[in-house]
Each structure stands twice: as structure tokens, then as C-alpha cells.
DSSP file (Angstrom, degrees, kcal/mol; ACC not computed):
  #  RESIDUE AA STRUCTURE BP1 BP2  ACC     N-H-->O    O-->H-N    N-H-->O    O-->H-N    TCO  KAPPA ALPHA  PHI   PSI    X-CA   Y-CA   Z-CA
    1    1 A M              0   0    0      0, 0.0     2,-0.3     0, 0.0     0, 0.0   0.000 360.0 360.0 360.0 134.7   21.5  -23.6  -85.7
    2    2 A L        -     0   0    0      1,-0.0     2,-0.5     0, 0.0     0, 0.0  -0.571 360.0-136.5 -83.5 140.8   20.4  -20.1  -85.1
    3    3 A E        -     0   0    0     -2,-0.3     2,-0.3    29,-0.0    -1,-0.0  -0.814  18.2-158.1 -99.9 135.3   19.4  -19.2  -81.5
    4    4 A K        -     0   0    0     -2,-0.5     2,-0.4     2,-0.0    27,-0.0  -0.836   3.8-161.2-111.5 149.5   16.3  -17.2  -81.0
    5    5 A S        +     0   0    0     -2,-0.3    27,-2.0     2,-0.0     2,-0.3  -0.972  10.1 177.1-134.0 149.0   15.3  -15.0  -78.0
    6    6 A F  E     +A   31   0A   0     -2,-0.4     2,-0.4    25,-0.2    25,-0.2  -0.982   7.9 175.9-147.2 130.2   12.0  -13.7  -76.7
    7    7 A G  E     -A   30   0A   0     23,-2.5    23,-2.5    -2,-0.3     2,-0.4  -0.992  17.2-161.2-141.8 149.8   11.4  -11.7  -73.6
    8    8 A L  E     +A   29   0A   0     -2,-0.4     2,-0.4    21,-0.2    21,-0.2  -0.994  13.3 178.8-124.7 133.5    8.5   -9.8  -71.8
    9    9 A F  E     -A   28   0A   0     19,-1.9    19,-3.0    -2,-0.4     2,-0.4  -0.957  10.9-160.5-139.7 114.4    9.2   -7.2  -69.1
   10   10 A F  E     +A   27   0A   0     -2,-0.4     2,-0.3    17,-0.2    17,-0.2  -0.818  21.7 166.9 -94.2 139.8    6.4   -5.3  -67.3
   11   11 A F  E     -A   26   0A   0     15,-2.2    15,-3.2    -2,-0.4     2,-0.3  -0.983  33.2-115.4-151.4 155.3    7.4   -2.0  -65.6
   12   12 A L  E     -A   25   0A   0     -2,-0.3     2,-0.4    13,-0.2    13,-0.2  -0.773  27.1-170.1 -94.8 140.2    5.8    1.1  -64.0
   13   13 A K  E     -A   24   0A   0     11,-2.2    11,-3.0    -2,-0.3    -2,-0.0  -0.997   7.8-157.8-133.3 133.6    6.3    4.6  -65.5
   14   14 A Q        -     0   0    0     -2,-0.4     9,-0.1     9,-0.2     7,-0.0  -0.943  26.7-116.9-111.5 128.1    5.4    7.9  -64.0
   15   15 A P    >   -     0   0    0      0, 0.0     3,-1.2     0, 0.0     7,-0.0  -0.347  20.8-132.1 -62.7 143.6    5.0   10.9  -66.2
   16   16 A K  T 3  S+     0   0    0      1,-0.3    -2,-0.0     3,-0.0     0, 0.0   0.777 103.7  51.9 -70.8 -26.6    7.6   13.6  -65.3
   17   17 A N  T 3  S+     0   0    0      2,-0.0     2,-0.5     0, 0.0    -1,-0.3   0.356  94.3  91.2 -92.2   5.2    5.0   16.5  -65.2
   18   18 A Q    <   -     0   0    0     -3,-1.2    -4,-0.0     1,-0.1     0, 0.0  -0.880  49.4-174.7-109.4 130.5    2.7   14.6  -62.7
   19   19 A K        +     0   0    0     -2,-0.5    -1,-0.1     2,-0.0    -3,-0.0   0.482  55.6  99.7 -99.9  -4.0    3.0   14.8  -58.9
   20   20 A S  S    S-     0   0    0      1,-0.1    -2,-0.1     2,-0.1    27,-0.1  -0.193  82.9-113.3 -81.1 173.9    0.4   12.2  -58.0
   21   21 A D  S    S+     0   0    0     25,-0.2     2,-0.4     2,-0.1    -1,-0.1   0.285  77.0 119.7 -86.4   7.0    1.2    8.5  -57.0
   22   22 A V        -     0   0    0     23,-0.2     2,-0.3    24,-0.1    23,-0.2  -0.621  41.0-175.7 -86.2 132.1   -0.4    7.1  -60.2
   23   23 A R  E     - B   0  44A   0     21,-2.7    21,-3.2    -2,-0.4     2,-0.3  -0.949  20.4-125.9-125.4 150.4    1.9    5.1  -62.4
   24   24 A Y  E     -AB  13  43A   0    -11,-3.0   -11,-2.2    -2,-0.3     2,-0.5  -0.753  18.4-126.8 -95.4 139.7    1.3    3.6  -65.8
   25   25 A V  E     -A   12   0A   0     17,-2.2    15,-2.2    -2,-0.3    17,-0.5  -0.732  33.5-178.9 -88.0 123.6    1.9   -0.1  -66.5
   26   26 A Y  E     -AB  11  39A   0    -15,-3.2   -15,-2.2    -2,-0.5     2,-0.5  -0.829  15.7-146.5-118.8 158.4    4.1   -0.5  -69.6
   27   27 A L  E     -AB  10  38A   0     11,-2.9    11,-2.0    -2,-0.3     2,-0.6  -0.991   3.2-158.3-129.7 127.8    5.3   -3.7  -71.4
   28   28 A R  E     -AB   9  37A   0    -19,-3.0   -19,-1.9    -2,-0.5     2,-0.5  -0.935   8.9-164.9-104.2 120.5    8.6   -4.1  -73.1
   29   29 A I  E     -AB   8  36A   0      7,-2.5     7,-2.0    -2,-0.6     2,-0.5  -0.918   4.5-171.2-101.9 126.1    8.8   -6.9  -75.7
   30   30 A T  E     +AB   7  35A   0    -23,-2.5   -23,-2.5    -2,-0.5     2,-0.5  -0.971   6.7 177.3-123.9 123.4   12.2   -8.0  -76.9
   31   31 A V  E >  S-AB   6  34A   0      3,-2.6     3,-1.9    -2,-0.5   -25,-0.2  -0.989  75.1 -19.6-127.7 123.1   12.7  -10.4  -79.8
   32   32 A D  T 3  S-     0   0    0    -27,-2.0    -1,-0.1    -2,-0.5   -26,-0.1   0.811 129.1 -49.3  50.0  38.3   16.2  -11.3  -81.0
   33   33 A G  T 3  S+     0   0    0      1,-0.2     2,-0.5   -28,-0.0    -1,-0.3   0.375 114.8 111.0  88.2  -2.2   17.7   -8.2  -79.3
   34   34 A T  E <   -B   31   0A   0     -3,-1.9    -3,-2.6     2,-0.0     2,-0.3  -0.917  49.3-167.9-105.5 125.5   15.1   -5.7  -80.7
   35   35 A S  E     -B   30   0A   0     -2,-0.5     2,-0.3    -5,-0.2    -5,-0.2  -0.875  12.8-173.3-123.0 150.1   12.8   -4.2  -78.1
   36   36 A K  E     -B   29   0A   0     -7,-2.0    -7,-2.5    -2,-0.3     2,-0.4  -0.987  14.3-143.7-135.0 143.6    9.6   -2.2  -78.3
   37   37 A E  E     +B   28   0A   0     -2,-0.3     2,-0.3    -9,-0.2    -9,-0.2  -0.861  21.2 174.9-108.5 143.0    7.6   -0.5  -75.5
   38   38 A L  E     -B   27   0A   0    -11,-2.0   -11,-2.9    -2,-0.4     2,-0.3  -0.993  29.9-113.5-148.5 147.9    3.9   -0.3  -75.4
   39   39 A S  E     -B   26   0A   0     -2,-0.3   -13,-0.2   -13,-0.2   -15,-0.0  -0.556   8.1-157.8 -80.1 138.6    1.3    0.9  -72.9
   40   40 A T  E     -     0   0A   0    -15,-2.2   -14,-0.1    -2,-0.3    -1,-0.1   0.503  37.7-126.9 -88.0  -3.6   -1.1   -1.6  -71.4
   41   41 A K  E    S+     0   0A   0    -16,-0.4     2,-0.3     1,-0.3   -15,-0.1   0.781  71.7 120.7  58.8  35.6   -3.5    1.3  -70.7
   42   42 A R  E     -     0   0A   0    -17,-0.5   -17,-2.2     2,-0.0     2,-0.3  -0.862  51.2-145.4-118.8 157.2   -3.7    0.2  -67.0
   43   43 A V  E     -B   24   0A   0     -2,-0.3     2,-0.4   -19,-0.2   -19,-0.2  -0.881   3.2-153.8-123.8 157.7   -2.7    2.3  -64.0
   44   44 A W  E     +B   23   0A   0    -21,-3.2   -21,-2.7    -2,-0.3     2,-0.3  -0.996  57.8  29.3-129.0 123.9   -1.1    1.4  -60.7
   45   45 A G  S    S-     0   0    0     -2,-0.4     2,-0.4   -23,-0.2   -23,-0.2  -0.798  97.1 -21.4 127.6-167.8   -1.7    3.5  -57.6
   46   46 A D        -     0   0    0     -2,-0.3     2,-0.7   -25,-0.1   -25,-0.2  -0.645  46.9-157.9 -82.8 132.8   -4.3    5.8  -56.0
   47   47 A L              0   0    0     -2,-0.4    -2,-0.1     1,-0.1    -1,-0.0  -0.933 360.0 360.0-104.5 108.7   -6.9    7.3  -58.3
   48   48 A I              0   0    0     -2,-0.7    -1,-0.1     0, 0.0    -2,-0.0   0.346 360.0 360.0-120.7 360.0   -8.3   10.4  -56.7
């Protein structure tokens, strides 16, 4: 029987050229060892 795997991982990412405290929320989806990252188009932190 073949074993299948599936995972979701949310994490924060800050652009390297940005000095503010705003971080973008990303999602990493992993299926059978192959992963893809995508943006949730959400922010975390102060918006000034």
C-alpha cells in the first residue's frame, strides 16, 4: 500500500528591502514531498 502525505504550513515573510514591521502571510502546501508556496494576500503587523 502506498503511503500519502499532505501538509499545510502558514508562516510570515518580510521583504528584504522593507524596513517596516509589516509581514506577509504565506502558505506552504506539501503533497507527497513536493512543496509549493503561495501568498494569502494578508498582512501581519502595523499598517501606517
